[in-house]
Biopython code that builds the backbone (N, CA, C, O; Angstrom):
import numpy as np
from Bio.PDB.StructureBuilder import StructureBuilder

atoms = [
    (1, "UNK", "N", (-10.262, 15.373, 36.668)),
    (1, "UNK", "CA", (-10.191, 15.996, 35.348)),
    (1, "UNK", "C", (-11.553, 15.824, 34.662)),
    (1, "UNK", "O", (-12.020, 14.694, 34.516)),
    (2, "UNK", "N", (-12.183, 16.891, 34.249)),
    (2, "UNK", "CA", (-13.476, 16.780, 33.561)),
    (2, "UNK", "C", (-13.324, 16.065, 32.218)),
    (2, "UNK", "O", (-12.281, 16.147, 31.570)),
    (3, "UNK", "N", (-14.374, 15.372, 31.820)),
    (3, "UNK", "CA", (-14.308, 14.610, 30.574)),
    (3, "UNK", "C", (-14.206, 15.510, 29.350)),
    (3, "UNK", "O", (-13.776, 15.049, 28.293)),
    (4, "UNK", "N", (-14.584, 16.765, 29.459)),
    (4, "UNK", "CA", (-14.489, 17.693, 28.330)),
    (4, "UNK", "C", (-13.057, 17.926, 27.898)),
    (4, "UNK", "O", (-12.797, 18.122, 26.711)),
    (5, "UNK", "N", (-12.112, 17.911, 28.843)),
    (5, "UNK", "CA", (-10.701, 18.097, 28.494)),
    (5, "UNK", "C", (-10.174, 16.924, 27.683)),
    (5, "UNK", "O", (-9.389, 17.110, 26.753)),
    (6, "UNK", "N", (-10.599, 15.726, 28.031)),
    (6, "UNK", "CA", (-10.142, 14.540, 27.308)),
    (6, "UNK", "C", (-10.683, 14.563, 25.884)),
    (6, "UNK", "O", (-9.972, 14.222, 24.939)),
    (7, "UNK", "N", (-11.939, 14.966, 25.730)),
    (7, "UNK", "CA", (-12.541, 15.011, 24.400)),
    (7, "UNK", "C", (-11.833, 16.007, 23.491)),
    (7, "UNK", "O", (-11.799, 15.822, 22.274)),
    (8, "UNK", "N", (-11.270, 17.052, 24.069)),
    (8, "UNK", "CA", (-10.560, 18.042, 23.259)),
    (8, "UNK", "C", (-9.151, 17.580, 22.903)),
    (8, "UNK", "O", (-8.605, 18.002, 21.884)),
    (9, "UNK", "N", (-8.560, 16.728, 23.719)),
    (9, "UNK", "CA", (-7.185, 16.285, 23.485)),
    (9, "UNK", "C", (-7.091, 15.200, 22.418)),
    (9, "UNK", "O", (-6.060, 15.087, 21.756)),
    (10, "UNK", "N", (-8.130, 14.407, 22.237)),
    (10, "UNK", "CA", (-8.079, 13.293, 21.286)),
    (10, "UNK", "C", (-7.826, 13.775, 19.863)),
    (10, "UNK", "O", (-6.946, 13.216, 19.209)),
    (11, "UNK", "N", (-8.539, 14.777, 19.334)),
    (11, "UNK", "CA", (-8.246, 15.233, 17.971)),
    (11, "UNK", "C", (-6.829, 15.791, 17.834)),
    (11, "UNK", "O", (-6.206, 15.640, 16.783)),
    (12, "UNK", "N", (-6.316, 16.430, 18.881)),
    (12, "UNK", "CA", (-4.956, 16.961, 18.809)),
    (12, "UNK", "C", (-3.946, 15.825, 18.711)),
    (12, "UNK", "O", (-2.979, 15.910, 17.955)),
    (13, "UNK", "N", (-4.174, 14.762, 19.477)),
    (13, "UNK", "CA", (-3.256, 13.625, 19.431)),
    (13, "UNK", "C", (-3.325, 12.938, 18.069)),
    (13, "UNK", "O", (-2.302, 12.511, 17.534)),
    (14, "UNK", "N", (-4.525, 12.833, 17.511)),
    (14, "UNK", "CA", (-4.661, 12.225, 16.184)),
    (14, "UNK", "C", (-3.925, 13.050, 15.139)),
    (14, "UNK", "O", (-3.275, 12.499, 14.251)),
    (15, "UNK", "N", (-4.027, 14.360, 15.245)),
    (15, "UNK", "CA", (-3.332, 15.230, 14.296)),
    (15, "UNK", "C", (-1.827, 15.109, 14.467)),
    (15, "UNK", "O", (-1.090, 15.097, 13.481)),
    (16, "UNK", "N", (-1.366, 15.021, 15.703)),
    (16, "UNK", "CA", (0.063, 14.877, 15.961)),
    (16, "UNK", "C", (0.585, 13.545, 15.439)),
    (16, "UNK", "O", (1.665, 13.485, 14.852)),
    (17, "UNK", "N", (-0.171, 12.491, 15.648)),
    (17, "UNK", "CA", (0.224, 11.170, 15.145)),
    (17, "UNK", "C", (0.235, 11.166, 13.622)),
    (17, "UNK", "O", (1.158, 10.623, 13.016)),
    (18, "UNK", "N", (-0.772, 11.760, 12.998)),
    (18, "UNK", "CA", (-0.824, 11.822, 11.533)),
    (18, "UNK", "C", (0.347, 12.623, 10.981)),
    (18, "UNK", "O", (0.923, 12.250, 9.959)),
    (19, "UNK", "N", (0.703, 13.717, 11.644)),
    (19, "UNK", "CA", (1.845, 14.516, 11.197)),
    (19, "UNK", "C", (3.137, 13.725, 11.334)),
    (19, "UNK", "O", (4.004, 13.802, 10.464)),
    (20, "UNK", "N", (3.275, 12.976, 12.403)),
    (20, "UNK", "CA", (4.468, 12.147, 12.596)),
    (20, "UNK", "C", (4.578, 11.056, 11.549)),
    (20, "UNK", "O", (5.667, 10.786, 11.041)),
    (21, "UNK", "N", (3.464, 10.430, 11.224)),
    (21, "UNK", "CA", (3.468, 9.387, 10.191)),
    (21, "UNK", "C", (3.812, 9.989, 8.833)),
    (21, "UNK", "O", (4.572, 9.398, 8.067)),
    (22, "UNK", "N", (3.262, 11.149, 8.534)),
    (22, "UNK", "CA", (3.566, 11.811, 7.262)),
    (22, "UNK", "C", (5.024, 12.200, 7.161)),
    (22, "UNK", "O", (5.638, 12.042, 6.106)),
    (23, "UNK", "N", (5.586, 12.708, 8.248)),
    (23, "UNK", "CA", (7.000, 13.079, 8.255)),
    (23, "UNK", "C", (7.880, 11.849, 8.084)),
    (23, "UNK", "O", (8.860, 11.889, 7.340)),
    (24, "UNK", "N", (7.544, 10.763, 8.761)),
    (24, "UNK", "CA", (8.317, 9.531, 8.636)),
    (24, "UNK", "C", (8.256, 8.989, 7.210)),
    (24, "UNK", "O", (9.265, 8.521, 6.682)),
    (25, "UNK", "N", (7.089, 9.048, 6.586)),
    (25, "UNK", "CA", (6.949, 8.572, 5.209)),
    (25, "UNK", "C", (7.751, 9.437, 4.246)),
    (25, "UNK", "O", (8.388, 8.919, 3.328)),
    (26, "UNK", "N", (7.726, 10.747, 4.448)),
    (26, "UNK", "CA", (8.488, 11.646, 3.576)),
    (26, "UNK", "C", (9.983, 11.405, 3.721)),
    (26, "UNK", "O", (10.704, 11.367, 2.725)),
    (27, "UNK", "N", (10.451, 11.244, 4.947)),
    (27, "UNK", "CA", (11.878, 10.978, 5.157)),
    (27, "UNK", "C", (12.284, 9.631, 4.571)),
    (27, "UNK", "O", (13.366, 9.505, 3.999)),
    (28, "UNK", "N", (11.424, 8.621, 4.707)),
    (28, "UNK", "CA", (11.722, 7.313, 4.122)),
    (28, "UNK", "C", (11.836, 7.417, 2.608)),
    (28, "UNK", "O", (12.711, 6.791, 2.011)),
    (29, "UNK", "N", (10.968, 8.193, 1.984)),
    (29, "UNK", "CA", (11.025, 8.377, 0.535)),
    (29, "UNK", "C", (12.310, 9.083, 0.120)),
    (29, "UNK", "O", (12.954, 8.682, -0.849)),
    (30, "UNK", "N", (12.686, 10.128, 0.847)),
    (30, "UNK", "CA", (13.913, 10.867, 0.534)),
    (30, "UNK", "C", (15.130, 9.969, 0.694)),
    (30, "UNK", "O", (16.012, 9.963, -0.166)),
    (31, "UNK", "N", (15.189, 9.211, 1.783)),
    (31, "UNK", "CA", (16.339, 8.333, 2.008)),
    (31, "UNK", "C", (16.400, 7.217, 0.971)),
    (31, "UNK", "O", (17.491, 6.820, 0.561)),
    (32, "UNK", "N", (15.253, 6.708, 0.541)),
    (32, "UNK", "CA", (15.230, 5.665, -0.489)),
    (32, "UNK", "C", (15.749, 6.203, -1.812)),
    (32, "UNK", "O", (16.560, 5.551, -2.470)),
    (33, "UNK", "N", (15.295, 7.377, -2.209)),
    (33, "UNK", "CA", (15.757, 7.973, -3.465)),
    (33, "UNK", "C", (17.240, 8.292, -3.384)),
    (33, "UNK", "O", (17.963, 8.119, -4.365)),
    (34, "UNK", "N", (17.706, 8.756, -2.227)),
    (34, "UNK", "CA", (19.123, 9.057, -2.050)),
    (34, "UNK", "C", (19.953, 7.784, -2.134)),
    (34, "UNK", "O", (21.034, 7.795, -2.723)),
    (35, "UNK", "N", (19.472, 6.692, -1.559)),
    (35, "UNK", "CA", (20.213, 5.433, -1.574)),
    (35, "UNK", "C", (20.304, 4.857, -2.980)),
    (35, "UNK", "O", (21.316, 4.259, -3.347)),
    (36, "UNK", "N", (19.246, 5.036, -3.764)),
    (36, "UNK", "CA", (19.256, 4.510, -5.134)),
    (36, "UNK", "C", (20.259, 5.280, -5.981)),
    (36, "UNK", "O", (20.960, 4.682, -6.797)),
    (37, "UNK", "N", (20.336, 6.567, -5.806)),
    (37, "UNK", "CA", (21.297, 7.392, -6.526)),
    (37, "UNK", "C", (20.767, 7.882, -7.859)),
    (37, "UNK", "O", (19.656, 7.560, -8.278)),
    (38, "UNK", "N", (21.607, 8.674, -8.507)),
    (38, "UNK", "CA", (21.250, 9.240, -9.802)),
    (38, "UNK", "C", (21.399, 8.177, -10.894)),
    (38, "UNK", "O", (22.321, 7.363, -10.835)),
    (39, "UNK", "N", (20.516, 8.173, -11.875)),
    (39, "UNK", "CA", (20.670, 7.217, -12.971)),
    (39, "UNK", "C", (21.862, 7.591, -13.846)),
    (39, "UNK", "O", (22.148, 8.767, -14.067)),
    (40, "UNK", "N", (22.549, 6.562, -14.337)),
    (40, "UNK", "CA", (23.677, 6.813, -15.231)),
    (40, "UNK", "C", (23.116, 7.177, -16.600)),
    (40, "UNK", "O", (22.379, 6.397, -17.203)),
    (41, "UNK", "N", (23.457, 8.335, -17.077)),
    (41, "UNK", "CA", (22.945, 8.779, -18.360)),
    (41, "UNK", "C", (23.838, 9.836, -18.952)),
    (41, "UNK", "O", (24.745, 10.350, -18.299)),
    (42, "UNK", "N", (23.568, 10.148, -20.191)),
    (42, "UNK", "CA", (24.350, 11.167, -20.885)),
    (42, "UNK", "C", (23.405, 12.217, -21.436)),
    (42, "UNK", "O", (22.228, 11.953, -21.679)),
    (43, "UNK", "N", (23.932, 13.390, -21.625)),
    (43, "UNK", "CA", (23.136, 14.429, -22.253)),
    (43, "UNK", "C", (23.211, 14.270, -23.761)),
    (43, "UNK", "O", (24.171, 13.710, -24.291)),
    (44, "UNK", "N", (22.210, 14.759, -24.432)),
    (44, "UNK", "CA", (22.163, 14.654, -25.880)),
    (44, "UNK", "C", (23.149, 15.635, -26.506)),
    (44, "UNK", "O", (23.224, 16.786, -26.077)),
    (45, "UNK", "N", (23.909, 15.198, -27.518)),
    (45, "UNK", "CA", (24.813, 16.125, -28.188)),
    (45, "UNK", "C", (24.073, 17.111, -29.095)),
    (45, "UNK", "O", (24.632, 18.139, -29.476)),
    (46, "UNK", "N", (22.820, 16.803, -29.442)),
    (46, "UNK", "CA", (22.054, 17.683, -30.318)),
    (46, "UNK", "C", (21.492, 18.853, -29.511)),
    (46, "UNK", "O", (21.007, 18.659, -28.396)),
    (47, "UNK", "N", (21.556, 20.063, -30.064)),
    (47, "UNK", "CA", (21.010, 21.205, -29.329)),
    (47, "UNK", "C", (19.480, 21.186, -29.347)),
    (47, "UNK", "O", (18.863, 20.657, -30.272)),
    (48, "UNK", "N", (18.901, 21.754, -28.340)),
    (48, "UNK", "CA", (17.451, 21.890, -28.298)),
    (48, "UNK", "C", (17.060, 23.185, -29.001)),
    (48, "UNK", "O", (17.717, 24.213, -28.841)),
    (49, "UNK", "N", (16.000, 23.122, -29.767)),
    (49, "UNK", "CA", (15.522, 24.316, -30.449)),
    (49, "UNK", "C", (14.635, 25.094, -29.490)),
    (49, "UNK", "O", (13.644, 24.568, -28.984)),
    (50, "UNK", "N", (14.988, 26.328, -29.246)),
    (50, "UNK", "CA", (14.225, 27.127, -28.290)),
    (50, "UNK", "C", (13.412, 28.224, -28.960)),
    (50, "UNK", "O", (12.673, 28.942, -28.287)),
    (51, "UNK", "N", (13.538, 28.363, -30.272)),
    (51, "UNK", "CA", (12.770, 29.391, -30.974)),
    (51, "UNK", "C", (11.729, 28.727, -31.862)),
    (51, "UNK", "O", (11.910, 27.596, -32.313)),
    (52, "UNK", "N", (10.653, 29.433, -32.103)),
    (52, "UNK", "CA", (9.584, 28.931, -32.959)),
    (52, "UNK", "C", (9.919, 29.311, -34.391)),
    (52, "UNK", "O", (10.268, 30.462, -34.653)),
    (53, "UNK", "N", (9.821, 28.361, -35.332)),
    (53, "UNK", "CA", (10.091, 28.713, -36.732)),
    (53, "UNK", "C", (9.079, 29.741, -37.245)),
    (53, "UNK", "O", (7.956, 29.822, -36.748)),
    (54, "UNK", "N", (9.488, 30.512, -38.230)),
    (54, "UNK", "CA", (8.586, 31.513, -38.805)),
    (54, "UNK", "C", (7.432, 30.827, -39.522)),
    (54, "UNK", "O", (7.587, 29.759, -40.115)),
    (55, "UNK", "N", (6.272, 31.471, -39.449)),
    (55, "UNK", "CA", (5.116, 30.936, -40.152)),
    (55, "UNK", "C", (5.225, 31.295, -41.627)),
    (55, "UNK", "O", (5.731, 32.363, -41.974)),
    (56, "UNK", "N", (4.750, 30.403, -42.500)),
    (56, "UNK", "CA", (4.821, 30.707, -43.952)),
    (56, "UNK", "C", (3.932, 31.861, -44.358)),
    (56, "UNK", "O", (3.890, 32.224, -45.533)),
]
sb = StructureBuilder()
sb.init_structure("model")
sb.init_model(0)
sb.init_chain("A")
sb.init_seg("    ")
for serial, (resi, resn, name, xyz) in enumerate(atoms, 1):
    if name == "N":
        sb.init_residue(resn, " ", resi, " ")
    sb.init_atom(name, np.array(xyz, "f"), 0.0, 1.0, " ", f" {name:<3s}", serial, name[0])
structure = sb.get_structure()
């Protein structure tokens, strides 16, 4: 096997390893947030104002 083939494969393997690490980190983050769950909270009884008041 010529050494040129090996030199071309190294960057591909690094990219594949980096993609695998990124995917594992993203899945770990998703599973951690899922395990923690939604915070217990209530919605405000006051309505939100969605219109701008008239200018004087």
